[in-house]
Backbone bond lengths (Angstrom), bond angles and torsions (degrees), N, CA, C in turn:
res aa  C-N    CA-C-N  psi(-1)  N-CA   C-N-CA  omega(-1)  CA-C   N-CA-C  phi
1 E - - - 1.456 - - 1.532 111.16 -
2 T 1.321 116.19 -34.15 1.466 119.01 178.06 1.517 110.61 -64.95
3 I 1.331 116.59 -40.63 1.467 119.97 177.01 1.519 110.17 -65.02
4 G 1.325 117.67 -41.59 1.459 120.60 178.87 1.513 112.71 -64.43
5 A 1.332 116.69 -29.65 1.465 120.51 -178.65 1.518 113.09 -77.80
6 M 1.329 117.46 -14.93 1.462 120.60 -179.63 1.519 110.62 -86.29
7 P 1.333 118.98 126.27 1.460 120.06 176.20 1.528 110.89 -61.73
8 C 1.321 115.97 136.85 1.463 121.12 174.68 1.521 107.67 -104.39
9 N 1.305 117.25 119.25 1.467 121.81 -176.19 1.524 111.14 -114.60
10 M 1.325 114.84 149.89 1.460 120.97 170.05 1.518 108.31 -106.38
11 Y 1.319 116.43 135.22 1.459 121.68 -177.60 1.524 109.86 -118.53
12 K 1.319 114.88 140.78 1.455 120.20 172.74 1.521 107.85 -94.21
13 V 1.315 115.87 124.97 1.466 121.85 -174.93 1.519 109.24 -98.33
14 G 1.324 116.41 127.22 1.462 121.59 179.30 1.508 110.80 -133.19
15 A 1.318 115.09 -176.67 1.464 120.53 -178.88 1.523 111.84 -64.89
16 S 1.323 116.72 -30.16 1.461 121.02 -177.34 1.525 112.76 -93.28
17 G 1.310 117.40 7.43 1.461 120.52 -179.00 1.521 110.73 125.46
18 R 1.291 116.47 -147.74 1.459 119.79 179.14 1.523 110.61 -138.11
19 E 1.320 114.41 155.61 1.460 121.16 178.12 1.527 108.10 -142.76
20 I 1.339 116.04 157.75 1.454 120.04 -178.70 1.522 110.15 -63.11
21 A 1.317 115.92 128.36 1.464 121.32 -179.21 1.530 109.51 -80.58
22 V 1.324 116.24 144.41 1.467 120.75 179.63 1.522 112.39 -126.39
23 A 1.326 117.70 -13.76 1.464 120.39 -172.43 1.527 114.87 -89.04
24 P 1.334 121.23 -43.08 1.464 120.22 -170.90 1.531 111.76 -62.76
25 P 1.344 117.79 138.61 1.466 120.64 175.99 1.528 112.24 -58.45
26 L 1.338 116.58 -33.25 1.460 119.91 -179.76 1.522 111.24 -62.87
27 Q 1.335 116.33 -30.99 1.465 119.76 179.02 1.526 110.36 -62.91
28 R 1.330 117.09 -40.99 1.469 120.89 178.68 1.530 110.32 -65.33
29 V 1.341 116.88 -39.66 1.460 121.13 -178.65 1.528 111.06 -65.78
30 L 1.322 117.19 -44.58 1.468 120.78 -175.25 1.521 113.05 -77.12
31 T 1.302 117.85 -28.33 1.462 120.11 -171.07 1.518 115.18 -111.58
32 R 1.359 118.38 -16.43 1.466 118.47 -176.38 1.524 113.66 -131.91
33 K 1.322 117.69 -54.32 1.457 120.66 -173.59 1.525 109.80 -136.12
34 P 1.337 117.08 87.97 1.470 119.61 -176.69 1.523 113.40 -69.87
35 N 1.340 117.12 -32.74 1.460 121.45 -179.91 1.525 109.18 -161.67
36 L 1.322 115.76 -173.61 1.464 120.29 -177.20 1.520 113.22 -74.77
37 Y 1.311 117.76 -13.99 1.458 120.06 -167.57 1.525 114.90 -114.39
38 Q 1.315 117.83 -14.07 1.457 119.58 -172.36 1.519 112.35 -132.46
39 T 1.335 114.43 154.18 1.459 119.69 166.52 1.524 107.64 -82.40
40 D 1.316 116.60 171.88 1.461 118.99 178.55 1.533 111.20 -64.80
41 V 1.345 117.03 -33.35 1.470 120.37 178.57 1.522 109.99 -64.80
42 E 1.325 116.86 -47.36 1.466 121.00 -179.93 1.524 111.20 -64.50
43 F 1.325 116.33 -36.42 1.466 120.54 179.01 1.525 110.91 -61.82
44 W 1.342 116.83 -50.02 1.468 119.84 -177.57 1.525 111.34 -69.38
45 E 1.349 117.73 -31.70 1.461 119.64 174.50 1.526 110.83 -62.93
46 S 1.337 116.59 -42.93 1.476 120.59 179.10 1.520 111.05 -62.40
47 M 1.321 116.49 -44.67 1.460 120.27 -179.59 1.529 111.03 -65.37
48 A 1.343 116.60 -42.82 1.464 120.46 -179.10 1.522 111.18 -67.28
49 L 1.335 117.45 -38.03 1.463 121.27 178.88 1.526 110.78 -60.34
50 N 1.330 116.72 -50.78 1.460 120.29 -178.71 1.527 111.76 -64.53
51 L 1.337 116.65 -38.79 1.459 120.17 -179.60 1.527 111.17 -65.77
52 A 1.338 117.02 -43.33 1.460 120.79 -176.82 1.522 112.37 -72.48
53 I 1.338 116.94 -33.25 1.462 119.95 -176.34 1.524 111.82 -84.23
54 S 1.324 116.77 -49.67 1.469 119.53 -172.96 1.522 113.44 -104.65
55 G 1.329 117.74 -10.39 1.460 120.31 -177.54 1.512 113.35 84.37
56 N 1.344 117.16 2.38 1.458 122.06 -179.43 1.530 109.58 -143.67
57 A 1.318 116.51 137.18 1.463 121.77 175.67 1.531 108.19 -127.43
58 Y 1.327 116.00 134.87 1.456 120.95 -176.13 1.525 110.45 -127.56
59 A 1.333 115.56 145.66 1.457 121.46 173.93 1.531 108.54 -144.72
60 I 1.327 116.45 130.27 1.460 121.23 178.51 1.525 109.00 -73.27
61 I 1.322 116.45 129.66 1.464 122.23 -178.82 1.523 109.47 -94.12
62 Q 1.325 116.37 126.08 1.466 121.61 176.14 1.526 108.68 -114.52
63 R 1.324 115.57 129.54 1.460 121.35 -176.71 1.529 111.39 -122.93
64 V 1.313 115.09 151.58 1.465 122.98 170.83 1.521 106.47 -134.32
65 G 1.331 116.30 119.86 1.462 119.71 -178.80 1.512 113.28 61.76
66 G 1.332 116.60 30.04 1.462 120.24 179.34 1.515 114.14 85.79
67 E 1.342 117.92 -10.96 1.460 121.18 -179.60 1.534 110.29 -96.61
68 I 1.317 116.65 138.20 1.464 120.96 178.39 1.525 108.98 -74.13
69 I 1.349 115.83 124.67 1.467 120.32 179.40 1.527 111.81 -114.11
70 S 1.341 117.73 -11.19 1.459 119.53 -177.57 1.517 110.62 -159.48
71 L 1.337 115.10 143.49 1.463 123.17 171.83 1.525 107.02 -126.97
72 L 1.329 116.49 115.37 1.461 121.05 -175.30 1.530 109.88 -112.46
73 P 1.346 118.43 108.52 1.472 120.60 -179.73 1.528 111.53 -64.91
74 V 1.320 116.02 144.21 1.461 121.85 173.87 1.520 108.15 -128.88
75 S 1.317 116.01 156.50 1.471 120.35 -179.19 1.516 110.15 -65.36
76 S 1.318 116.17 131.83 1.469 120.69 -179.23 1.524 111.91 -65.28
77 S 1.347 116.86 -22.68 1.460 119.85 178.94 1.526 111.97 -70.75
78 Q 1.330 116.80 -14.48 1.465 120.94 -179.53 1.526 112.45 -99.37
79 V 1.327 117.07 3.37 1.461 120.78 -176.53 1.529 109.65 -120.34
80 E 1.325 115.56 135.17 1.466 121.64 174.45 1.522 108.87 -121.05
81 T 1.320 116.12 121.03 1.460 121.86 -178.05 1.520 110.27 -97.00
82 S 1.335 116.14 132.79 1.468 120.78 -177.03 1.527 110.19 -133.77
83 L 1.330 115.35 150.81 1.456 122.41 175.60 1.525 108.27 -107.57
84 L 1.336 116.47 118.35 1.456 120.80 -179.86 1.521 110.73 -80.51
85 A 1.324 115.47 167.71 1.466 121.28 -176.90 1.519 111.97 -62.87
86 D 1.345 117.73 -29.98 1.460 120.34 -179.02 1.526 112.93 -85.23
87 G 1.348 117.19 6.13 1.462 120.83 178.58 1.507 114.14 92.25
88 T 1.330 118.21 -1.59 1.459 122.07 179.27 1.524 110.64 -78.73
89 V 1.323 115.93 136.74 1.463 121.49 176.25 1.529 108.64 -100.70
90 I 1.331 116.72 127.71 1.460 121.09 178.29 1.521 109.54 -122.61
91 H 1.337 114.98 154.35 1.459 122.08 179.60 1.525 107.99 -122.69
92 T 1.312 116.72 116.81 1.462 121.72 179.95 1.525 108.85 -96.64
93 Y 1.330 115.33 115.14 1.469 121.86 -176.83 1.523 109.45 -104.28
94 T 1.328 117.22 124.97 1.458 122.88 -178.14 1.516 109.91 -116.37
95 A 1.334 115.96 122.54 1.462 122.26 176.14 1.521 107.66 -130.33
96 G 1.330 116.08 95.74 1.449 120.26 -174.89 1.524 110.16 67.82
97 A 1.347 114.90 -123.88 1.470 119.52 178.04 1.518 111.84 -90.22
98 D 1.320 116.70 -2.82 1.466 121.46 -177.35 1.530 109.93 -91.76
99 V 1.323 116.56 121.18 1.464 122.19 179.68 1.531 108.96 -122.07
100 K 1.331 116.15 125.15 1.462 121.16 179.36 1.524 109.29 -127.48
101 V 1.323 114.85 147.72 1.463 121.03 179.58 1.523 108.76 -113.44
102 Y 1.321 116.26 128.21 1.456 122.38 -179.19 1.525 109.52 -118.77
103 T 1.326 115.16 150.80 1.462 120.89 173.12 1.526 108.49 -100.98
104 S 1.311 116.76 179.68 1.463 120.40 179.38 1.524 111.74 -66.10
105 A 1.333 116.90 -18.28 1.460 120.57 178.63 1.521 112.14 -80.15
106 T 1.329 116.81 -18.66 1.462 120.15 -176.56 1.527 113.38 -119.31
107 M 1.334 117.54 -4.75 1.466 121.53 177.04 1.521 108.74 -136.45
108 W 1.333 115.87 117.48 1.468 120.91 178.27 1.525 108.46 -81.28
109 H 1.325 116.26 125.37 1.455 122.22 -176.77 1.528 109.54 -123.47
110 V 1.332 115.97 118.00 1.461 122.04 174.28 1.526 106.73 -112.50
111 K 1.330 117.70 133.02 1.467 120.25 -173.61 1.523 112.03 -136.09
112 L 1.326 114.63 152.25 1.453 121.20 171.32 1.521 108.91 -81.99
113 F 1.327 116.80 -176.74 1.459 119.25 179.43 1.525 109.69 -61.74
114 G 1.319 114.72 146.32 1.460 120.76 -177.93 1.514 108.87 -174.72
115 N 1.328 116.20 -135.73 1.464 119.41 179.69 1.521 112.60 -95.45
116 G 1.325 116.59 10.56 1.461 120.92 -179.18 1.516 113.09 93.65
117 I 1.319 117.36 -18.50 1.459 121.92 179.22 1.520 110.76 -109.92
118 V 1.319 116.28 -42.92 1.465 122.21 179.87 1.523 108.69 -129.91
119 G 1.341 116.45 137.47 1.458 120.70 178.46 1.511 111.56 -80.07
120 L 1.323 116.19 150.32 1.460 121.30 177.05 1.529 109.84 -75.62
121 S 1.320 116.07 146.97 1.460 121.70 -177.31 1.521 111.81 -91.52
122 P 1.341 118.84 115.43 1.469 120.26 174.70 1.526 111.32 -60.40
123 L 1.331 117.97 -33.47 1.460 121.12 -179.17 1.525 111.25 -63.95
124 S 1.334 116.97 -39.14 1.460 120.29 178.76 1.525 111.27 -65.23
125 Y 1.316 116.18 -40.77 1.458 119.74 -179.24 1.526 111.83 -72.25
126 A 1.332 116.74 -24.21 1.466 120.49 179.68 1.516 111.86 -96.47
127 S 1.332 117.94 9.24 1.465 121.15 -171.87 1.532 112.29 -60.66
128 K 1.343 117.76 -39.39 1.458 119.36 -179.07 1.526 110.90 -66.86
129 S 1.332 116.46 -42.55 1.465 119.85 178.76 1.519 110.73 -63.23
130 I 1.336 116.11 -41.43 1.461 119.98 179.13 1.521 110.33 -67.39
131 G 1.356 117.37 -37.55 1.458 121.10 177.91 1.514 112.11 -62.45
132 I 1.345 116.05 -40.78 1.469 119.95 177.91 1.523 110.36 -64.98
133 A 1.326 116.15 -40.58 1.463 120.46 179.27 1.527 110.97 -63.27
134 I 1.332 116.82 -40.90 1.468 120.90 178.67 1.529 109.99 -65.29
135 A 1.338 116.55 -43.15 1.468 120.35 179.01 1.527 110.94 -61.75
136 A 1.341 116.48 -41.94 1.465 120.14 178.52 1.521 110.70 -64.97
137 D 1.317 117.15 -39.41 1.460 121.44 179.43 1.527 110.49 -65.04
138 N 1.333 116.45 -42.07 1.465 120.16 177.85 1.530 110.83 -63.93
139 R 1.337 115.72 -38.11 1.463 119.75 179.13 1.522 110.52 -64.96
140 V 1.317 116.94 -41.27 1.462 120.77 178.40 1.522 110.02 -60.78
141 S 1.349 116.82 -44.87 1.464 120.98 179.66 1.520 110.73 -60.35
142 K 1.345 116.17 -42.06 1.458 120.08 -178.70 1.525 110.97 -67.36
143 V 1.333 116.58 -40.84 1.460 120.57 -179.02 1.526 110.43 -62.95
144 Y 1.335 116.93 -46.96 1.456 119.84 -175.58 1.518 112.85 -76.13
145 S 1.336 117.92 -28.63 1.463 119.63 176.30 1.519 111.09 -67.53
146 N 1.322 116.36 -20.36 1.459 121.74 179.14 1.526 111.23 -101.85
147 G 1.320 115.82 19.51 1.458 119.37 179.76 1.509 113.14 68.45
148 A 1.341 117.28 23.21 1.465 123.42 -179.38 1.525 112.21 59.81
149 K 1.338 115.88 28.35 1.473 119.77 179.81 1.526 109.63 -90.08
150 P 1.312 118.69 127.71 1.464 120.22 174.95 1.531 110.48 -75.72
151 S 1.308 117.00 148.64 1.461 119.68 176.37 1.518 109.43 -73.63
152 G 1.348 116.59 159.14 1.454 118.72 -176.49 1.516 111.84 -161.25
153 I 1.352 114.55 -173.29 1.459 121.99 -177.58 1.530 109.08 -126.13
154 L 1.343 116.92 136.41 1.453 122.44 172.02 1.527 108.17 -96.45
155 T 1.301 116.74 124.35 1.468 120.51 177.68 1.522 109.19 -112.30
156 I 1.329 116.07 137.88 1.468 123.07 -178.93 1.525 107.97 -130.29
157 D 1.326 116.08 139.41 1.467 119.93 -173.51 1.524 113.58 -84.82
158 K 1.314 118.80 27.69 1.458 120.94 175.33 1.523 109.38 -154.18
159 T 1.303 116.33 163.67 1.455 121.58 179.89 1.517 110.13 -81.09
160 L 1.344 115.62 134.33 1.459 120.94 -177.81 1.519 110.59 -102.07
161 T 1.311 114.30 153.12 1.460 119.70 172.35 1.523 108.67 -80.64
162 A 1.333 115.89 166.83 1.467 120.11 179.41 1.516 110.62 -60.45
163 E 1.362 116.20 -37.65 1.466 119.87 -179.32 1.523 110.74 -66.88
164 Q 1.322 116.69 -39.70 1.470 120.08 179.12 1.525 111.41 -67.12
165 R 1.320 116.93 -38.85 1.473 120.02 177.47 1.529 110.65 -60.31
166 T 1.319 115.37 -44.71 1.470 120.31 -179.79 1.515 110.67 -63.35
167 Q 1.326 116.86 -41.32 1.450 121.03 -178.86 1.526 111.73 -64.96
168 I 1.335 116.41 -41.59 1.466 120.32 179.39 1.530 110.86 -65.98
169 K 1.322 116.48 -42.51 1.457 119.74 178.51 1.522 110.86 -61.18
170 T 1.334 115.77 -39.52 1.465 120.02 179.15 1.519 110.94 -65.81
171 N 1.319 116.33 -43.62 1.463 120.53 -178.15 1.526 112.26 -64.57
172 F 1.317 115.91 -35.71 1.464 119.37 -174.52 1.530 113.20 -99.96
173 K 1.317 117.21 6.46 1.455 120.12 178.58 1.523 111.06 -63.29
174 E 1.352 115.71 -37.97 1.462 119.47 179.11 1.520 110.84 -66.42
175 L 1.333 115.78 -34.44 1.472 118.79 177.58 1.518 110.65 -64.90
176 E 1.315 116.12 -34.94 1.459 120.81 -177.27 1.527 111.62 -78.52
177 D 1.351 115.85 -44.79 1.467 120.22 -172.11 1.522 113.91 -101.33
178 G 1.315 117.35 -22.51 1.461 119.74 -171.33 1.509 113.46 -74.01
179 N 1.320 114.88 165.52 1.460 121.54 179.93 1.526 110.44 -119.55
180 E 1.333 116.03 20.48 1.448 120.68 -179.75 1.522 110.02 -107.74
181 D 1.321 115.91 145.07 1.459 120.66 177.59 1.528 108.41 -91.09
182 R 1.295 115.17 98.68 1.459 120.87 -178.86 1.521 109.67 -120.37
183 L 1.323 114.91 160.43 1.466 120.86 178.44 1.524 108.78 -93.93
184 F 1.343 116.22 118.70 1.457 121.28 177.21 1.533 108.97 -107.76
185 V 1.309 115.87 141.94 1.463 121.46 -178.36 1.525 109.35 -104.79
186 L 1.326 116.75 125.61 1.458 122.15 175.27 1.524 108.40 -94.19
187 E 1.315 116.08 132.25 1.462 119.81 -177.26 1.520 110.28 -129.05
188 A 1.290 115.76 175.17 1.460 123.27 176.31 1.525 112.12 55.25
189 G 1.340 116.38 37.46 1.453 120.29 176.14 1.515 114.59 72.61
190 M 1.340 117.50 21.63 1.466 120.73 179.39 1.527 110.18 -69.01
191 Q 1.318 115.69 143.53 1.460 122.66 175.11 1.527 108.75 -128.76
192 Y 1.343 115.58 137.87 1.472 120.28 179.25 1.526 109.36 -105.50
193 A 1.325 116.97 129.53 1.468 121.61 179.28 1.528 108.95 -125.52
194 Q 1.302 115.77 125.80 1.475 121.13 179.60 1.533 109.62 -74.11
195 V 1.335 116.09 138.16 1.463 119.40 179.14 1.523 112.45 -118.66
196 S 1.332 118.59 -26.35 1.471 119.68 179.34 1.520 110.03 -91.72
197 M 1.310 115.84 154.61 1.463 121.02 -179.61 1.525 110.00 -78.91
198 T 1.308 115.34 141.86 1.465 119.86 177.13 1.525 109.31 -78.83
199 P 1.348 116.90 163.17 1.472 119.26 175.14 1.527 112.45 -54.99
200 Q 1.360 115.33 -33.81 1.469 118.08 178.75 1.523 110.66 -68.60
201 D 1.346 116.43 -38.27 1.460 120.29 -178.79 1.522 111.73 -61.86
202 I 1.322 116.72 -40.80 1.466 119.44 -177.33 1.528 112.28 -94.23
203 Q 1.358 115.11 9.65 1.466 120.90 178.06 1.528 110.33 50.32
204 L 1.326 115.30 50.57 1.456 121.06 -173.31 1.525 112.05 -62.91
205 L 1.314 116.45 -42.80 1.463 118.87 -178.62 1.527 110.85 -66.67
206 D 1.331 116.82 -41.98 1.461 119.80 178.21 1.525 110.54 -64.53
207 S 1.331 116.11 -37.90 1.466 120.33 179.57 1.521 110.96 -63.72
208 R 1.329 116.40 -43.79 1.472 119.56 -179.45 1.526 110.90 -66.31
209 R 1.343 115.61 -37.54 1.464 118.99 177.99 1.523 110.49 -63.63
210 F 1.333 116.42 -41.08 1.459 120.01 178.97 1.519 111.15 -65.09
211 Q 1.347 117.69 -38.79 1.464 120.09 -178.57 1.519 111.58 -63.25
212 I 1.340 116.78 -37.60 1.466 119.78 176.28 1.523 110.02 -58.57
213 E 1.334 115.72 -46.29 1.459 120.38 -179.88 1.523 111.15 -67.05
214 D 1.337 116.60 -38.45 1.457 120.92 -175.78 1.527 111.36 -67.27
215 I 1.332 116.80 -45.02 1.469 120.32 178.85 1.526 109.94 -67.95
216 G 1.343 116.53 -39.03 1.452 119.59 175.50 1.513 112.06 -60.99
217 R 1.355 115.74 -34.40 1.467 120.59 -179.65 1.527 110.91 -64.62
218 F 1.329 117.29 -37.86 1.459 120.66 179.69 1.530 111.10 -62.80
219 L 1.327 116.53 -32.76 1.463 120.77 -178.33 1.523 112.07 -99.97
220 G 1.330 116.66 4.44 1.455 120.27 176.08 1.512 114.30 70.49
221 V 1.340 117.48 28.28 1.470 120.66 -178.20 1.528 109.77 -102.33
222 P 1.340 118.67 122.50 1.466 120.83 179.43 1.521 111.44 -61.80
223 S 1.336 116.03 149.44 1.462 120.92 -177.11 1.528 112.26 -59.41
224 V 1.320 117.63 -35.51 1.462 120.11 -176.96 1.530 110.97 -63.26
225 L 1.320 117.84 -26.98 1.464 120.72 178.51 1.524 111.67 -81.05
226 L 1.332 116.52 -8.66 1.468 120.91 176.15 1.525 110.17 -103.31
227 N 1.354 116.20 16.76 1.464 121.96 -176.03 1.533 110.76 57.41
228 Q 1.319 115.27 31.71 1.458 121.62 -179.83 1.523 107.04 -112.81
229 T 1.327 116.11 85.89 1.462 119.98 -173.38 1.529 111.89 -110.58
230 F 1.331 117.93 14.29 1.467 120.60 -179.39 1.525 110.46 -61.97
231 G 1.324 115.96 126.93 1.456 120.75 177.46 1.516 113.70 74.27
232 Q 1.344 117.31 12.96 1.454 120.22 -179.67 1.521 109.58 -122.97
233 S 1.304 114.77 156.93 1.453 119.92 174.46 1.519 109.47 -83.17
234 S 1.322 116.30 133.25 1.460 120.87 179.62 1.522 111.37 -109.65
235 L 1.312 115.71 22.52 1.454 119.54 177.94 1.514 110.07 -63.48
236 G 1.332 116.02 149.38 1.463 121.01 -174.56 1.512 114.22 -54.52
237 S 1.325 117.51 -46.96 1.463 119.85 -177.30 1.520 111.17 -64.48
238 N 1.329 116.47 -37.83 1.457 120.40 -179.59 1.520 110.52 -67.14
239 V 1.338 117.17 -43.83 1.463 121.14 178.83 1.525 110.01 -63.50
240 Y 1.329 117.17 -38.86 1.461 120.26 178.84 1.524 110.59 -59.97
241 E 1.325 116.61 -42.92 1.462 119.88 178.81 1.533 111.20 -64.53
242 I 1.340 115.58 -38.23 1.463 119.29 178.65 1.521 110.47 -64.73
243 L 1.337 116.65 -43.89 1.468 120.24 178.91 1.520 111.24 -64.06
244 S 1.310 116.38 -38.57 1.456 120.45 178.32 1.522 110.58 -63.52
245 A 1.340 116.40 -43.46 1.461 120.51 177.91 1.520 110.85 -66.04
246 F 1.329 117.23 -36.31 1.470 121.40 178.04 1.525 110.10 -61.04
247 Y 1.329 116.34 -41.59 1.466 119.44 178.94 1.531 110.63 -66.30
248 K 1.322 116.32 -46.29 1.468 120.14 -174.70 1.531 112.57 -69.82
249 L 1.344 116.20 -41.20 1.458 120.14 -171.18 1.524 113.90 -98.64
250 N 1.321 117.66 -17.68 1.463 119.83 -178.22 1.518 112.13 -117.98
251 L 1.334 116.55 -61.34 1.469 119.40 -176.68 1.522 112.43 -66.31
252 R 1.314 117.24 -43.92 1.458 120.77 -174.71 1.530 112.44 -57.59
253 P 1.335 119.81 -46.39 1.464 118.96 177.39 1.526 113.05 -59.56
254 Y 1.338 117.69 -38.47 1.473 119.76 177.28 1.526 110.67 -64.94
255 L 1.325 116.27 -43.97 1.461 119.92 -179.10 1.525 110.86 -64.30
256 E 1.336 115.68 -38.58 1.469 119.41 178.29 1.527 110.94 -62.37
257 K 1.336 116.90 -35.86 1.467 120.00 177.64 1.520 110.62 -57.61
258 F 1.335 116.04 -47.32 1.462 120.35 -179.50 1.526 111.40 -69.03
259 E 1.328 116.05 -46.15 1.467 119.97 -175.68 1.522 112.03 -63.09
260 A 1.325 117.53 -37.65 1.465 120.76 179.75 1.523 111.29 -76.90
261 S 1.335 116.54 -28.03 1.461 120.19 -177.06 1.525 112.70 -76.41
262 V 1.337 117.05 -30.09 1.477 120.29 -177.43 1.525 112.06 -60.30
263 P 1.335 120.84 -56.33 1.470 118.72 179.09 1.526 113.73 -66.85
264 R 1.333 116.75 -28.42 1.465 120.13 -178.16 1.522 112.22 -70.28
265 W 1.333 117.60 -40.64 1.455 120.62 -171.55 1.529 114.90 -116.50
266 L 1.325 117.55 -17.72 1.463 119.31 -176.60 1.521 113.70 -110.81
267 M 1.320 118.02 -5.30 1.459 121.45 -179.76 1.523 110.38 -120.21
268 T 1.319 115.36 154.83 1.456 120.39 170.46 1.526 108.19 -76.17
269 A 1.322 117.11 168.24 1.470 120.68 179.99 1.521 110.88 -60.24
270 D 1.350 116.30 -37.83 1.468 120.29 179.76 1.527 110.92 -68.16
271 E 1.338 117.37 -41.76 1.471 120.99 179.23 1.528 110.47 -66.40
272 A 1.334 117.16 -37.43 1.457 120.22 -179.24 1.520 112.37 -64.15
273 R 1.349 116.19 -27.61 1.469 119.45 176.98 1.524 111.68 -76.89
274 Q 1.332 117.61 -22.95 1.465 121.08 -176.01 1.528 113.92 -98.89
275 Y 1.341 115.56 -28.42 1.468 118.78 -172.10 1.525 111.41 -125.77
276 E 1.314 114.13 155.54 1.454 120.69 172.01 1.524 108.94 -142.29
277 C 1.319 115.26 157.32 1.472 122.19 -176.44 1.527 108.55 -114.65
278 E 1.333 116.43 139.11 1.460 119.19 -179.25 1.523 110.13 -154.92
279 F 1.346 115.48 139.36 1.461 121.53 174.17 1.518 109.36 -83.33
280 D 1.336 115.39 143.18 1.459 120.72 -179.15 1.529 109.74 -96.78
281 F 1.327 116.12 93.67 1.452 119.51 -178.48 1.525 111.91 -72.12
282 D 1.331 116.99 -23.88 1.465 119.62 177.85 1.509 111.38 -60.33
283 A 1.355 117.31 -31.69 1.457 120.65 178.61 1.529 110.21 -66.18
284 A 1.325 117.41 -36.00 1.470 120.71 177.65 1.534 110.67 -68.77
285 L 1.328 115.96 -36.31 1.475 118.99 178.26 1.527 111.16 -69.79
């Protein structure tokens, strides 16, 4: 969303400096109307989402008379990029039973670091951390749906008949499944022993807090931006430094990916010498 909120401008570069370009059709596509379905903010959010999650962002290029008139983002999970024997890179897009093959001239591909053809997926590398977080979340739901009651064993100092066993199970079913705090009376020398670990025993809250930080670490997002300020200073100057580092070490590399990719894949050699693309981070500040 931060990337989507930053204006993307095209500049015409001349001997006296540079100024915002207004003439090229590509400028209208990148800064105002990328396609029939999205605003420029929604377009850049879609591209940034796919790039950050899968390491690859794709957009179908539509041209009229050689000029780009539309860039339509597609889900990276539906595209497979391949390198042919002759050095050509193709993108196979699958939508249901419909399969189309695009070249670099008809599919814009922005990628994170990888093998040079396909970017590596941060989500795949963070899968174990995310799996642990999901398991912890499911455990929390189960604990609270049961009134935070740990499971346990009833021990009795004598042998019970089948009828007595059934009666005891019936009487204590509400204790096991219910979500009400009621007073139950143990009789005939019954003893209750807990067998499951409590949330405190497994440090559930600390574990969930760590998972937030761990997943944020994979995407390079500081904890303070995830509203995770436990054990940290939230003083204004400190937060400012964190935000500054977030821009330099996280946002800036993503923005550079887009800015370098535009002249490389969306402009002709002549246009690339005259124009450049840049996000305005000052507008976000």
